[in-house]
N, C-alpha and C positions, 0 to 999 in steps of 0.2 A: 504494500500500500504506500509506503514512503516513497519508493521510486516512481510510482504513478503520480503522486502529488508533485514531486519534483519536475516530472515531465510536463504536467499541466502548467505549473508556474512558469517554466521556461517558454512554453508555447504562448501563454497569455501575455507575458511581458516582453517577449522577443529577446530573451537572454541568449548570449552566445553559448555554444556547446562547451560544457565544462565549467559553466558559471557556478559560483559558490551558492548553493541552496541547502538550507538545513530545515528539517521537519522533525518536530518533537511533540510529545504529549506531556502536559504538566497539569497539576491541580488547578482548578478554577478559582480557588480561594487560598488565602495565606496559610490556613490551617493544614498541616501535612496529612491529616486524617480525612480531609474533605473528599467525599466520594465523587464529586463533580470533576470532570476532566475537560481540557480544551486542547486544541491543536494549534501549535505556534509554527509559523513559517518565517524564516529569516533568510534574506538573500542580499547579495551585493550587486548593484546595477552596473551598467557599462562605464559610468563615471567613477566607480569605486565607493559609492555611498551605500551604507547599510540600511536595510529596511526590515520591518517586522509587521506581520499581519496575524490576526488571531481569529480562529474559527471556534465558536463555543460548542464544540462537539468532540467526543472522543475520536481519536485517530481512525479507528475501525469504521466509523460511520461517515467519514468525510467523502464526498463525491465531487465530481467535476463542477457542477453548478455552485457548490459551496465555495470552492477555490475561486471561481470566476467572481462571485459576489464579494469575497474578501479582498480581491485584487482590483476591483473596478477603478478605484481612485488612482492606483499606480499605472494601470493599463492605459488610462486616459492620457497620461503624461508622456507615453512613449512616442 
């Protein structure tokens, strides 16, 4: 699933092949016992700036439209 999300990010944002994209899952709240999870996407754009987008869903439930919605603002800038 992580590789698929990275592919979607690259396609949506027009990132070069081999661009730095990280996908991870973390607790949705500061309490480490929090059962809610979210997916965090971090990447570096062509200019070398770092960006971060959050999808409030566990990694296993993230789909293409979720990634598109999370990246709309960034995709509009490309």
